[in-house]
Every structure is written in structure tokens, then in C-alpha cells.
C-alpha positions as CSV (number, residue, x, y, z in Angstrom):
1,X,37.5,129.3,94.6
2,X,34.2,127.6,95.3
3,X,33.4,124.7,97.6
4,X,32.2,122.6,94.6
5,X,35.7,122.9,93.1
6,X,37.1,121.4,96.2
7,X,34.5,118.6,96.1
8,X,35.3,117.9,92.4
9,X,39.0,117.9,92.9
10,X,38.9,115.6,95.9
11,X,36.6,113.2,94.0
12,X,38.9,113.0,91.0
13,X,42.0,112.5,93.3
14,X,40.3,109.6,95.1
15,X,38.6,108.0,92.2
16,X,41.5,108.3,89.7
17,X,39.5,109.4,86.7
18,X,37.0,112.2,85.8
19,X,34.5,109.5,84.7
20,X,34.5,107.7,88.0
21,X,34.5,111.0,89.9
22,X,31.5,112.3,87.9
23,X,29.6,109.0,88.6
24,X,30.2,109.3,92.3
25,X,29.0,112.9,92.3
26,X,26.0,112.0,90.1
27,X,26.8,114.6,87.5
28,X,28.1,114.6,83.9
29,X,31.8,114.8,83.1
30,X,32.1,118.3,81.5
31,X,31.4,120.3,84.7
32,X,34.1,118.4,86.5
33,X,36.6,119.0,83.8
34,X,35.8,122.7,83.5
35,X,36.0,123.3,87.3
36,X,39.3,121.5,87.5
37,X,40.7,123.6,84.7
38,X,39.5,126.8,86.4
39,X,40.9,125.7,89.7
40,X,44.4,125.0,88.2
41,X,44.3,128.4,86.5
42,X,43.4,130.2,89.8
43,X,46.1,128.3,91.7
44,X,48.7,128.8,89.0
45,X,49.8,125.2,89.0
46,X,49.1,121.8,87.5
47,X,47.3,119.5,90.0
48,X,47.1,116.2,87.9
49,X,49.4,114.3,85.7
50,X,47.1,113.5,82.8
51,X,49.7,111.4,80.8
52,X,48.8,108.1,82.6
53,X,45.8,105.8,82.4
54,X,44.6,107.2,85.7
55,X,44.9,110.9,86.8
56,X,47.8,111.0,89.2
57,X,48.3,113.9,91.6
58,X,51.4,116.0,91.0
59,X,53.5,117.1,94.0
60,X,51.4,120.3,94.1
61,X,48.3,118.3,93.8
62,X,49.2,116.1,96.7
63,X,49.8,119.2,98.9
64,X,46.5,120.7,97.8
65,X,44.6,117.4,98.4
66,X,45.6,117.6,102.0
67,X,44.4,121.1,102.3
68,X,41.2,120.6,100.3
69,X,40.3,117.5,102.3
70,X,40.8,119.4,105.6
71,X,38.6,122.3,104.3
72,X,35.8,120.0,103.2
73,X,35.9,118.2,106.6
74,X,35.6,121.5,108.4
75,X,32.8,122.6,106.0
76,X,30.8,119.4,106.6
77,X,31.4,119.6,110.3
78,X,30.2,123.3,110.4
79,X,27.1,122.3,108.4
80,X,26.3,119.5,110.8
81,X,26.8,121.7,113.9
82,X,24.4,124.3,112.5
83,X,21.8,121.6,111.8
84,X,22.3,120.3,115.4
85,X,21.8,123.7,116.8
86,X,18.7,124.3,114.6
87,X,17.2,120.9,115.7
88,X,17.9,121.6,119.4
89,X,20.7,119.1,119.9
90,X,23.5,120.4,122.1
91,X,26.2,119.8,119.5
92,X,28.7,117.4,117.9
93,X,32.0,116.4,119.5
94,X,34.7,115.5,117.0
95,X,37.1,113.0,118.5
96,X,40.3,111.5,117.0
97,X,41.4,108.1,118.2
98,X,44.3,105.8,117.3
99,X,43.4,102.4,115.8
100,X,44.5,100.4,118.8
101,X,42.0,102.1,121.1
102,X,39.0,101.7,118.9
103,X,37.8,98.6,120.7
104,X,36.1,98.1,124.1
105,X,38.1,100.6,126.2
106,X,37.3,103.6,124.0
107,X,33.7,102.5,123.6
108,X,33.4,102.2,127.4
109,X,34.6,105.8,127.8
110,X,32.1,107.0,125.3
111,X,29.3,105.1,127.0
112,X,30.1,106.7,130.3
113,X,30.3,110.2,128.8
114,X,27.0,109.6,127.0
115,X,25.2,109.0,130.3
116,X,26.1,112.5,131.5
117,X,25.7,114.2,128.1
118,X,22.9,112.5,126.3
119,X,22.4,115.3,123.8
120,X,26.0,115.3,122.5
121,X,26.6,113.5,119.2
122,X,30.0,112.0,118.3
123,X,32.1,112.2,115.1
124,X,35.0,109.7,115.3
125,X,38.1,110.0,113.1
126,X,40.7,107.2,113.1
127,X,44.4,107.3,112.4
128,X,47.8,107.0,113.9
129,X,49.1,109.3,116.7
130,X,50.8,111.8,114.5
131,X,47.8,112.1,112.2
132,X,45.5,112.7,115.2
133,X,47.8,115.4,116.6
134,X,47.8,117.1,113.3
135,X,44.0,117.0,113.0
136,X,43.8,118.5,116.5
137,X,46.2,121.4,115.4
138,X,44.1,121.9,112.3
139,X,40.9,122.0,114.4
140,X,39.5,119.0,112.5
141,X,38.9,117.4,115.9
142,X,38.3,118.9,119.3
143,X,40.3,116.2,121.1
144,X,42.3,113.1,120.3
145,X,43.1,109.9,122.2
146,X,46.7,109.0,121.2
147,X,49.6,107.0,122.5
148,X,52.9,108.3,123.8
149,X,55.7,109.1,123.0
150,X,55.1,112.2,120.9
151,X,56.1,115.8,120.9
152,X,53.3,118.4,121.0
153,X,54.2,121.2,123.4
154,X,51.6,123.4,121.8
155,X,48.7,121.2,122.9
156,X,47.4,120.3,126.3
157,X,48.2,116.8,127.3
158,X,46.2,114.8,129.9
159,X,47.5,111.3,130.8
160,X,44.5,109.0,131.4
161,X,45.9,105.5,131.4
162,X,49.2,103.6,131.7
163,X,49.6,100.2,130.1
164,X,52.3,97.5,130.2
165,X,54.5,97.0,127.2
166,X,54.5,93.5,125.9
167,X,57.0,91.6,123.8
168,X,55.4,89.1,121.4
169,X,57.2,86.4,119.5
170,X,57.7,82.6,119.1
171,X,58.0,80.6,122.3
172,X,61.5,79.5,121.6
173,X,62.7,83.2,121.9
174,X,61.8,83.2,125.6
175,X,62.5,81.2,128.7
176,X,60.1,78.3,128.8
177,X,58.7,79.1,132.2
178,X,58.0,82.7,131.1
179,X,56.4,81.7,127.9
180,X,54.1,79.2,129.6
181,X,53.1,81.4,132.6
182,X,53.1,84.7,130.7
183,X,55.5,86.1,133.3
184,X,57.7,89.2,132.9
185,X,61.0,88.8,131.1
186,X,64.3,90.6,131.8
187,X,65.7,92.9,129.1
188,X,69.0,91.0,129.1
189,X,67.0,87.9,127.9
190,X,66.0,89.9,124.8
191,X,69.5,90.7,123.7
192,X,70.4,89.0,120.5
193,X,66.8,88.5,119.6
194,X,65.8,90.4,116.4
195,X,63.0,92.9,117.2
196,X,60.5,94.8,115.1
197,X,59.5,98.2,116.5
198,X,57.5,101.3,115.6
199,X,60.0,104.0,114.8
200,X,58.8,106.3,117.5
201,X,59.3,103.7,120.2
202,X,62.9,103.1,119.2
203,X,64.3,105.9,121.6
204,X,62.4,104.5,124.5
205,X,63.5,100.9,123.9
206,X,67.1,101.8,123.2
207,X,67.3,104.0,126.4
208,X,65.8,101.2,128.5
209,X,68.5,98.8,127.2
210,X,71.2,101.4,127.6
211,X,70.4,101.9,131.3
212,X,71.2,98.3,131.9
213,X,74.3,98.5,129.6
214,X,72.7,96.4,127.0
215,X,72.2,96.8,123.2
216,X,69.0,95.7,121.5
217,X,69.1,94.0,118.1
218,X,66.5,96.1,116.1
219,X,65.8,94.1,113.0
220,X,63.2,96.4,111.5
221,X,61.6,99.8,112.3
222,X,58.1,100.6,110.9
223,X,56.9,104.1,110.3
224,X,53.1,103.6,110.0
225,X,50.4,101.3,108.5
226,X,51.2,102.3,104.9
227,X,54.6,100.5,105.3
228,X,52.9,97.5,106.7
229,X,50.4,97.4,103.7
230,X,53.3,97.7,101.2
231,X,55.0,94.7,102.9
232,X,51.8,92.7,103.0
233,X,51.2,93.4,99.3
234,X,54.8,92.5,98.3
235,X,54.4,89.3,100.3
236,X,51.2,88.4,98.5
237,X,52.9,89.1,95.2
238,X,55.9,87.0,95.8
239,X,54.0,84.1,97.4
240,X,51.1,84.2,95.0
241,X,53.3,84.1,91.9
242,X,55.5,81.3,93.2
243,X,53.6,79.0,95.4
244,X,52.2,76.8,92.6
245,X,55.8,76.3,91.2
246,X,57.2,75.6,94.7
247,X,54.5,73.0,95.6
248,X,54.9,71.3,92.2
249,X,58.7,71.1,92.5
250,X,60.2,71.6,95.9
251,X,63.7,71.8,94.4
252,X,62.9,75.0,92.4
253,X,65.4,77.3,94.1
254,X,64.1,80.5,92.5
255,X,60.6,79.8,93.7
256,X,61.8,78.8,97.1
257,X,63.9,82.0,97.5
258,X,60.8,84.1,96.4
259,X,58.7,82.2,99.0
260,X,61.2,82.8,101.7
261,X,61.4,86.5,100.9
262,X,57.6,86.8,100.8
263,X,57.4,85.0,104.1
264,X,59.8,87.5,105.7
265,X,57.7,90.4,104.5
266,X,54.5,88.7,105.6
267,X,55.9,88.1,109.0
268,X,56.8,91.8,109.4
269,X,53.4,92.9,108.2
270,X,51.6,90.4,110.4
271,X,53.4,91.8,113.5
272,X,51.7,95.2,112.9
273,X,48.5,94.3,111.0
274,X,45.0,94.4,112.3
275,X,43.5,90.9,111.7
276,X,39.9,90.0,111.1
277,X,37.3,87.2,111.0
278,X,39.6,84.7,109.3
279,X,42.1,84.7,112.1
280,X,39.5,84.9,114.8
281,X,37.5,81.9,113.4
282,X,40.5,79.7,112.6
283,X,41.8,79.4,116.2
284,X,38.6,77.7,117.5
285,X,38.7,75.3,114.5
286,X,42.3,74.3,115.5
287,X,41.4,74.1,119.2
288,X,38.3,71.9,118.7
289,X,39.4,69.7,115.9
290,X,43.3,69.9,115.7
291,X,43.2,71.3,112.2
292,X,46.5,73.0,111.5
293,X,46.1,76.8,111.9
294,X,47.4,77.6,108.4
295,X,45.0,75.1,106.9
296,X,42.1,76.5,108.8
297,X,42.9,80.0,107.6
298,X,43.2,78.8,104.0
299,X,39.8,77.0,104.1
300,X,38.0,79.9,105.8
301,X,39.6,82.6,103.6
302,X,37.4,82.3,100.4
303,X,34.2,82.2,102.5
304,X,35.1,85.3,104.5
305,X,36.5,87.0,101.4
306,X,33.0,86.6,99.8
307,X,31.4,88.0,103.0
308,X,33.8,91.0,103.1
309,X,33.3,91.8,99.4
310,X,30.7,94.4,100.2
311,X,33.4,96.3,102.1
312,X,36.0,96.2,99.3
313,X,37.5,99.5,98.4
314,X,39.8,98.4,95.6
315,X,42.2,96.1,97.4
316,X,40.5,92.9,96.1
317,X,41.7,93.7,92.5
318,X,45.3,94.1,93.7
319,X,45.1,90.8,95.6
320,X,43.5,89.1,92.6
321,X,46.3,90.1,90.3
322,X,48.9,88.8,92.8
323,X,47.5,85.3,93.0
324,X,45.7,84.8,89.7
325,X,47.4,83.5,86.6
326,X,45.0,85.6,84.5
327,X,45.3,89.4,85.1
328,X,42.2,91.6,85.4
329,X,41.6,95.3,84.9
330,X,39.5,97.7,87.0
331,X,36.7,98.1,84.4
332,X,36.1,94.3,84.2
333,X,36.8,93.2,87.8
334,X,34.2,92.0,90.3
335,X,35.1,91.2,93.9
336,X,33.8,87.6,93.5
337,X,36.6,87.0,91.0
338,X,39.0,87.1,93.9
339,X,36.9,84.5,95.8
340,X,37.2,82.2,92.8
341,X,40.9,82.8,92.4
342,X,41.5,82.0,96.1
343,X,39.5,78.7,95.6
344,X,41.6,77.8,92.5
345,X,44.8,78.5,94.3
346,X,44.0,76.5,97.4
347,X,42.8,73.6,95.3
348,X,46.0,73.7,93.2
349,X,48.2,73.4,96.3
350,X,46.2,70.7,98.0
351,X,44.2,72.6,100.6
352,X,40.9,70.8,101.6
353,X,37.9,72.2,99.7
354,X,35.7,72.6,102.8
355,X,36.0,72.8,106.6
356,X,34.4,69.4,106.9
357,X,37.2,67.9,104.7
358,X,39.9,69.6,106.7
359,X,38.4,68.4,110.0
360,X,38.2,64.8,108.8
361,X,41.7,64.9,107.4
362,X,43.0,66.2,110.7
363,X,41.2,63.3,112.5
364,X,43.7,60.9,110.8
365,X,41.2,58.0,110.2
366,X,39.0,58.6,113.2
367,X,35.4,59.1,112.2
368,X,34.0,62.6,112.7
369,X,30.3,62.8,112.0
370,X,28.4,65.8,110.5
371,X,26.4,65.9,113.8
372,X,29.6,66.2,115.8
373,X,30.9,69.0,113.7
374,X,27.6,70.8,113.9
375,X,27.5,70.5,117.7
376,X,30.7,72.6,117.8
377,X,29.5,75.5,115.7
378,X,28.1,77.5,118.5
379,X,31.0,76.9,121.0
380,X,33.4,77.8,118.2
381,X,31.4,81.0,117.5
382,X,31.4,82.0,121.1
383,X,35.2,81.6,121.2
384,X,35.7,83.5,118.0
385,X,33.5,86.4,119.2
386,X,35.9,86.8,122.2
387,X,38.7,87.7,119.8
388,X,39.4,91.4,119.3
389,X,39.9,90.5,115.6
390,X,36.2,90.4,115.0
391,X,35.9,94.1,115.8
392,X,38.4,95.1,113.1
393,X,37.1,92.9,110.3
394,X,36.4,95.1,107.2
395,X,32.7,94.2,107.5
396,X,30.9,94.3,110.8
397,X,30.0,90.9,112.2
398,X,27.7,89.7,115.0
399,X,27.4,86.2,116.5
400,X,24.8,85.1,113.9
401,X,27.1,86.2,111.1
402,X,30.0,84.1,112.5
403,X,27.8,81.0,112.9
404,X,26.6,81.4,109.3
405,X,30.1,81.7,108.0
406,X,31.2,78.5,109.8
407,X,28.2,76.6,108.4
408,X,29.0,78.0,104.9
409,X,32.6,76.8,105.2
410,X,31.4,73.3,106.0
């Protein structure tokens, strides 16, 4: 086997077709086809199911993809290390980190380390705890910042920080004084309240309740982000295909049931999802102008979807087909088609066409001038930038970007 065979195989697995893989590799199709055939012959198994429109990995192909990706990562890392040594740089430190630590805390640690070791370069890989532990075992990273609990007796563990565990939910679930003052809440007050947990936290939560002779009501356990994405996609499909019917005729029970089911999936996904600019920017709009949060989200969504289009990796097409009445295929789709579909949908269900319209509607007859709205752009931007959601937006954003997005939404 040759490295180029691994490269070709991974490219086809990720792009879905030999044509797209060849384009990404800047070569013609025949070499890719030939090397894939030679690779399958050497391995003695079929790696792709070629009977579908896209080349789907077989079970053997999925296993080999994991191995091939790991080998290419190690190859690239070794090549970078050799270049670093040749150029006089001390080396590259490969670090794994869970998504929830990718914000300020982790960056502060890196900053302090950099002061003492200015010639060290970093290579950051992101994933969940189990993925990072596996990458450490496979020597794809030298170390990983993860969250407990986990089982890894073969690895050295160094506790570096303890954090409080928070319960998040609607205010009516908690004592009024606790909700208002953000005080601690007793476990017994959580009995009977449906909870959504990461599966690996379930033993800890259950044991804590058991010690107080209580039983938690676990409504849903989530394994990882892929489950969340599936729930979010199903929610978009159910809501996108039925919201026009439901708004047009509120007595349509079939549409109402689909909307309720979609809202349930959306709520579960929302509890685990990383949010972005839409959510960060809508809160200040509601705070400064009393625009309902959902309306603010809907008005800002097409503007930010257009901004994020450069960072699309295929999900825009899925969302488009969930909400559009006219389906599209990959070879004809452009990200801006989703922006147009969002605008058509929001117009069809009565969402204001602009942020200015939404603000003036929320004022309920009170005059709000363009100058007054403009005077709040910078304060709203400052508030939005304080949100951790900006850091996880698909496309990086600075304060000037957020200001420009607000103005575009007007």
C-alpha cells in the first residue's frame, strides 16, 4: 500500500464520488479509480457500495476509513515535525480538547504556556471525551483536555479543574427565589421534572439521587453530538414541511401534531447544541426593543445564513430541502438558495421583513426613529460579543462583523 492510496480513498469517502474527490485532489479521475481498485484487491475486500448515486462505504470501508484517516494524520504530523526541526523550531504539540473547553479557559492556558515555550507550535483537534481519549491512545495527540467521568486506566490522568454542575430549564421548573437569584437547588426539588442527560453522566446523577433515597425522571439520554444533529435535522424537516399549513389553518391537526413532534426534537437538540451569531445577536434586540426572541431570531437568520455561507460544508443543502417547497440537488445547489428559501418561508408565515419592521411592530404604535435604532447598534454589538455563542459560530466574527450584520438586517 502507498500513501497516495490512503489519500485517494479518504477523499472519495469524504466527497462521495470519484469525480468530486479527483477535483479536490486536482487530478483526473482515472488514477483515483485505478488506485482504489488496487487497494481493494490488496485488502481483499470491497470498500465502497457502488450501486448508489454516491459511493457509500461498506462496513469494511468504514473500519478502514478510521484507520486510513489516523495514518494520514500521523503522516502529516510527522512531516510537520520534520519541517519544524529543519527550520529550527522546537516542535509541535498536538493537543486534543473537548468542544466545551474551546473558549476562553483553554485559550488562557495556551497563552500562559506560550509565554514559557515561545518556540512550540500547537496543533488542536476537537471532539468529545471518548474521541479524544482514543486519539491519545492512537498517538494522534500527545495530550487531551477532557471531562470526567470516563474510564482510561491505561492513561495518566491529571485533574486540573473542578466545576459546578448546573441544571438548566424553564423558570417554572424551579423555586421562584432560586430561579431569580440563581441559587443552588436541592435534588428533591428536581424529582418529577423530566431531565435530559449525556449518557455518561447518568450513573453520577442516578447515584447522587439514590444517596438521598430519590429517583430522577430521566426523559432522554444523548450519546454524542451526532444524535443531537439528527434530532435537529428531524425537527427542521417536520417543522419546515408543516409550518405553512399550520399557520394557514390552525385546525389542521396533522400539521399541528407534526409541529409538536418537531418542537420536541428541537428542544432536545437545543439543550445540547452549540449556538452561534443568531442567538447571540437576538438577545440584545429583545432587551433593547422588546422584540420577541423568536421573531428576532427569524429576522436575523437569513442575514447570518448569508454571512455563514462561506463556511458551509454541505448542511445548507439539507436545510434547504427541509424548508423549501421546491427540492434541489447537489450539482445545482448554491448556498444563497437557502438564504432565499428562509426569506420566502418567513414572509409566508408573517415574520417582519427587516429588523426595523420588527422593532416598530414591537413598539405597538410608539414611534421609533431610524436614528434611535442606529444609536443602539454599537451597544447591542457589545452585548452580543459578550456571548460565548459568537465563538462557536461556523464563521469567525469580530465586533465589526456583528455591527455590519445588525445594519444589514435593518
